[in-house]
N, C-alpha and C positions, 0 to 999 in steps of 0.2 A: 572474059569470063573466067573467073577463077575454078580451079579443077575442084570436084567434091573431096571432101576429106576422106582419109579411109580410117575406118572402125578396125578392120583387121580383114583377114583370110580365111573362106571357109572350106574344109577339105570333105567331103562325102564317101563315106563306106559302106558297104554292103555288109558286113558282119560286125559282131562285136569284137572278135579276135583280130579282125584286120585292125579297128579302132584303137584295142589296148598296144598292139604293136607299133601302130603310129605314134602313139602317146608316149611310148617306152623311147623309140626313135628321136623326136623332136626333144624329150627332154634329156639325152644323151648328145646330140649334137647341136644343139643351140641353148641361148638364153631366151626364149618366147614365153608370154603369158599364154597358156594353153587352156581352155575351157572343152570339153567335151558333151556331148548331148545324145543321149541314147532313149531309146522307148522303153526301157525297162532298166533296172537295177543291174550294171556289171560288174560280177565280182573281182576284185583287184583294182578296178578304174581309180577309184579314189586314191590309193597308194601311190600309183605311178604317176597320177597327177600331182602329187605333192599337195594334198588339200590339208587347210590348216582345221584344227579343231574348232568347234563353233564354241559359243559362251552361251547358248540356251540352257545349258543347267544352270549356269553360275547366275544368271538372270533369273531362272526361277528358282534360286535358292534365296535371292536378295528379295522377290517378292513374297515368297513364304515366311520371311522374317518379317518384313516390312508388316505384310498383314496379319499375323499372329500377335507380335508385339503390339502393334498399333490396336488391335482390338482390344488384348488385354491393357492396355494401360489407359485406352477411352472407358472401359469399364470401370476400372478401380479409380479413374479419376471422377468417374458421375456419381457412384457410389461410396468415396470415402469423404472426397475434398469439396466436391458441387453440391449435393444433397444426401447427406448421412440421415438414413433414416433407422432406428431401432425398431424392430417389429419382432416381438416374442420374445426378446432377450437374446437375439441372434448376433453376430458379431456384425459390425459394419462391412469388413472386408472377408466375405464368404467366397474364397477363392474358388471351390469346386463347382459353383455356377457360373463362373466365367470362363470356363475351360470349352465348353460345347460351341459356344459362339467364336472362341478364338479359333478352334481346330477348323470350322468352317471356313474362316477369313484366311487361314492361314493356304488353305487348298485353294480358293478364289484368288488369293494376290498369287500365288505361283502359278497358276493357269494366266492370268491376265498378264503378267510379266514375260512369261514364256512366248504368247502369240504376240508381243509385241517385240520381242527380242528376233523371231522369226521374220516378222514382217521388216523390221528393220534391216536386219542381217542379208535378207535376199533383194532389199533393195525394191519391197513393195510397196503399194499398188505402182506399177510399170505401165501404163497406157500403152507406150509406143518405145519398142525394141527396134536397133537397126536390124536385125536379124529376122524379122517378120518382113522386112522388105524381099527376101529371098524364097522365089517360089518354090524351090525346092524343101527348103526348112519346115515345110508343113508334114513333111514325111518322119519327121523328127519323133513324132508322136504315134508313129506305125509301124515302119519297120526300115528305117535307116539309120544311121549313126554319123554323126558329123563332129570334128574336129575344127575349133575356132582357134586362130594364133591372132593375138589381139595388137594393135599396132599402137598402144598407149605410151610406149617408151622412145626415147630417143635412139635405142640401139636398134629399132626395129628397120629394118630394110625389105622394102615390099619384094624385089627381085630375088635376094637371097632366101626369102619365107616362101616365096612360089616355087622355087629352084627345089628347096627341101620337102615341100610336100608332094612336087610331082614325082619326087624320086619314092615317095611311099606308094605308089600309084592307086592315087583316090577315084572313084568314080567320077568325081567333077572337082572342081576350084573355082570359087565363086569368091569376086572381092565385094567387101560388104562395105558402103558407104555410113559415114557417120550422119 
């Protein structure tokens, strides 16, 4: 029978400062893809992890443009091209009446594109994650801090990664099966 594939190594720490120090040391000593889990936001953790800027704001700008311009164009087409009505001698293209719905759809488009970008960027909904199999990981939402070294590239060596994690003196080290 074949050995289960390794998703990564998970180290457990008891404080945020120890987690940040561990991330700094991992980034200094090796080329590992690291993820950190904590029960609350830790100041400076994103910077030391080398987190990339998300694209949610760009998606929201695109959604706002699509919603606003699309609604304004639809109103213009309906009032000017498809079904023009001369009511009381007013101009057919009365743009001030088109602005409130276009503003509303601008906000709605930005919100919808932002939520979609968040879900796609977070890989949600995700029914199962390999970390859920580790019993100690339940404490990541209450009082423990975790550092995961992912084994998703060809340069990952489990023995070297385990030695690196042991040098950081974590409470426990767990193998995470894929």
